[in-house]
N, C-alpha and C positions, 0 to 999 in steps of 0.2 A: 503493500500500500504506500508506504512513506517512501519507496527507492523509483517507485513509477511516476508518485510527485516531483521529486527532486530530479530526475532524469528530464523530465518536460521542463522544468525550470532553468535548468541550465542549458537545455537547446534552447530555449528563447533567449537568453543571455549570448549565446554563439550567434543565433540571427540577427542580434542589434549589435553585434561588435562591441559588447560588453562584457565577454566571458575573461573571465581572470586565471591565469596558470603562471605562478612563478617561476622565472627561468632557472636550468639548474647550473649552479654556480660550485664549480669543483675546487678553488681555492681563491686567497687573496693575496696579492703582492702590493703594498704600496698604493697608489693610484689605480692598479691594473685589478681587474676581476679574469675568472678564465670560465667561461660560458660553453659548459659541453667541451671544455679543455682547449677551447679557444683565446688569445689573449685580448681584452679591450679595453679601453682607458673608461673608468665608470666615470659616468657623469649623472650618478642617480645617489649619489652618497651624502648623507649629515654628516659626514666626519670632517667637518670643516676645517679645523686646524691641523689635520692627519697626526692625531694624537692617538687614535685608535690602532695605528700602524707603527706607532712610536717604539723602538726597540726597548729604550732605558724605563719607560714608563711600564711595559710589558713584563720587565723583569722585576722592577717592583711590586708590581701585582702579584707575580709568583711567590714572590718571599712575602708577601702581607698572606697569602693564604697557606702557606707552609706554616706561618708563626701560630696564625689564629682559626686555622681547619676550615671545612666545607661548609659547615648550617650555623645557625643560631640555636635551631632545634626546637624553636619555641615563637607564641605571637610577642610582640612589646610588649602587652600588659600582662604578661605571664612570667616567665624567664627570660627574656629574650632582650629586656633594656639595659643592654650593654654601656659601662660608662663613656668607651671609646665612641659608640654612636652619637651618646647624647652630648659629648666635647666636640666631635666633629660639624653635627648641626650647628652648635654654637658659633662655630668658626664659620660655616657658610651664611650664617645670619649677619654675622660682622662684616663680611668680607661684602656683603652687598646692601647693606644697610637696614638690615630689619632687626626686629628684636628675638626670633628664633627662627627656626627654620623645623622640618620635618620629613625623614627620607622614605621611599616609597620603592618595592621593586619595578612601578614602570610609571609612567606619564599619564596612561589611562589609568591606572589605578588611582593613580593622586587627584586625578580629577574628579573619579566617583566618589572617592572620600571627601571630598574637599566640598562639593554643592551637598550631596547626598546626607554631609554631617551637620553644614555651618548653617543651611538656608530649610526654610519649612512653608509650610500651606500660608503663613502671614506675611512672608515677602513677596516682592516683585522683583522681579530679574530681567535685565534688558540687555540681548546679548546681539554682536555683530553677527551677521548671517553666513557669516565665511568662518565661525569659528572651528576649531576641532572636533570631531564626532565625540571624542570622550567629554567635552563640556557640555554638548546637547545630551547624552546620556545620563550625564550626572544632573543635568537638570530636571531631565524627568524624572529622577528616583525622589528629587528632593518636596515634589508638590507643591511649589512657587507659582505664582502666575508669571508667567515667562512671556516677552514680549519681542520678537527680533527687530533689528532695523539696519537700513540697507547699508552694505560693505563700506566700510569707512568714513560713512554720511554722519557729521555729526549736527548737520541740521536736522536730519532725521531723526537721530537718538534726543535731540532736544525737543522734537514735537511729541516722542513718546512720552518723555519726562514731564512736560507741560500736563497731559492729558493723565496723568497717575498721581493720587494723591496718597499713596503709600506712605507710612511711617519708615517703614524698614526697604530701602532701594539699595540695587546693587547693580554694576554696569560690566560687563564681562566682554572682554576683546583680547587681541592679540598685540606683541608688540612688532612683531615681526611675522606676516601671514605665510603660512606653512605653503600654501597654494600661490596666489597672489604675487606672494613677493613683497609687497608694500608695506612701508613702515605705518604705524599709527601715528595720525595728527598729534604730536605728543602736545604743543603748545593750547591748541582749539580745546583738546580734551582736558588739559588743565583747567582752563578757563571755565569749561562747564562743569565740572567737580566741585569747584570753588562756588560757582552759582549754584547747585540743587545739593550738594553735600552728599553724593550717594559713596557708596563702597564700590572701589575700583579693585576688579579683579583681572589681572594681565597675566595672560598664558605668553610666557616668554621661552619657551621650548626653540627657538629656532636662533635667536639673538645673544641668550647669556653664553660669554664665554667666546663668543664672534664677533661680537660689537662693542666697540667702546673701551674706553680707559678700564685696563686690568678684567675686562669682558663684562663689565658689568651693566653697561647699556640703559644707565641711568635708572635703572628699575625703581630704585628707592622714591624717585621724584614722582610716577606716575601710578605706581601701586599702593594698595591697603595691603591685598595680598597676590604673591607672583608664583609663579609656577615656572618651574626650571626642568632639563632632566640631563641625566650623564650620558646619553644615548646618543648625542649629538656633538656640538662640541669639545664635549669631554671626552669623547673618546671611550668610553664605558658603557655600563647600564644600569638603569634606576632610573630615580625622580625625586625631586623635592619640591618642597612649599617652603617660601617665603613668608614669615608670618606676625602681626602685633602681637603685644601683648594680648596673654588669657586664650588666645585663638589656638594652640596647639593643646592646651588643658581641657579646652574644650572638645577637639575631636578626638583626644583619647578617650572621652566618654560617649561620644555621641558618632563616632564615623565606624560603622560598620567594617568596610572593608579593610581598616586599620587593625582594628578590636580583634578581629577572625581571621587574619593572616599571618603565616610566620614570617618575622622579620628577616630582611637582609642580615647578613653575617657580618663578625665584628671585622673581617678581613674586606670586606664592600668599602666601611666608614675608615679605613686605614689607607686604602686606595684611593677615596675619594680627596681625602685629606692631603696625599703626595698630589695628586691631580690638581689641585687647589692651588698649590704652589708655583705647577706651571702654569697654568692657566693664567695667575696674575702678573705671570712675566711673559707672556706671548704676546706682548704688541706687535712685535715685528711679523709675526706670522699672519696676525689680524691686517696689518698694514697690507700683507704681501695677497692674502684674501680679499681685499678689498679692491685693490689695485688690478688682479686678474678678472675679477667679477664685470667691473668696469669696460673692460676690454671686450669679455664674452657679448655683453649689451650692445655698445658700440656697434663692434663688429656683425653682429645679428641685423642690428637697423641698418648697416651699411649697403647689406646684400640684398635688401627687402622684407624682412622679414617681421611680422608684428609680436612686438614683446611685452612683456610686462615686469615688473620687478625692481626694486633700487638697491639692494644688496647682492648674496650671496644666492637666493634664490629665484631664477628668471624662468619666467613662462614663454615658451613662443607658442602664439593661438593657432589651433588647427580646425577646431570645429567637429568637423565629421570623427567620429569615435574611432570607424572601421580604420580609416585614413592615418589617424593618428597612430593605431597600434602595426600599421604595415611599414608605417616609416621606422619607428622603434624596431624592429624585427629588420629591416633593411640595415639599417645602421649597425646591428652587430657584425653583418657580415662584411662591412668596412671597417671594423676596428673599435667601435663606440658605443657603450652603453647609454641610452637616457630613457627614461620611463613616459610612458605613452599614460597619462591621468586621465579617466572617462568617468561617466556616471554611476555612482552617485559622490564621487567624490569633488566633484566638480558638476556643474549645471548641466542637463541632459542638451547633447549636440553642440558644447563648447568645451570640446578635448583639447589637452594641451600636452605638449612635451615639456616637461617639468627638468629645470638643469639645476643640478646641485653643485656648485662650485666649491672647492677647496683649496687649501694653501699649496696642496703637493701639483697642482694644475700649473702648466707651462703656456707661455703664448704659442707654442709650435701645438700645443694639445687644441687650444681655442683655434688657430687654422686650419687645423685639419679637420677638427669637426665640423665648422661651416663649410668648408668644400665638400665634405661628404654629404652634409645636410642637403645640400644644394642639387644634390644629383636627385633629389626627391622630391623637388616643389612641385 
């Protein structure tokens, strides 16, 4: 019964050009991945600073797991609240300018815990329509009144706020959007926050570590609550919340994704402390990332491609999902991997090729990619 239904729905996905099947990656070497043993330059990575393939960091992580072992073997609220985790969370809070922080196994779980734990039916949440799926899922779980506003539109957000009289209001957005690649309009956002006094929740997964002095992206200026991930610029795994006073205590008591999950091991905390020291001194890598990203965007525009993106996430507008998928598949044969992003990640018939730039990429990589892409216009 179920198998028949699943088969029919999968066939429908294939006919619509929306079927998803991950490529088979046999190994990774720096900026390269091997797809079915074919070496290609990876333009679909979130390893923005290249720390995920850094040999010195890998050695430190290995030493940490030898020292602290494999697992915490408990949830945080039972016997998993190790002092090294608490101490490292305080260092992260200090680095980014917050009162406290809290670690999670993934960004998805962090957002589920954040929204389902903090908010309830007495609250009103206003969210950019392009926020991450995990934010949307978390908002569904909290039973708050939720109101979407047009992507990065401060004027539409204000209209939503004007028409709402709730005492408890929060705005959910991103600092650097994961698909569009554009920055939040910080000054306009701050002006609106000062005027209406809402709580700001900023998902900064794609900017922390990669943007700004010491990788901070001035998150403390715009966010009451910030969401970061170790799985992108930090080159590791897991995620963290940046929190004001009392919020951590509240989540310990009301966030079921935290309460009922095995916590990350001590070795993870030791490793992200090592990584934070690298991140704080990585301005040269951030500058390289910025410059190579500017080159990619300029060169794409020069050759007539329609592109979006303010930083290291660049979207090439394709439209037709089947066409986007075909281009992505053909580029592999040319030695380049870039992701075709289709519905429901982006709106229907607004498919894109999403480029993730890293500090490992060179001018030659950019020029070669654009030459290969031009063959499939």
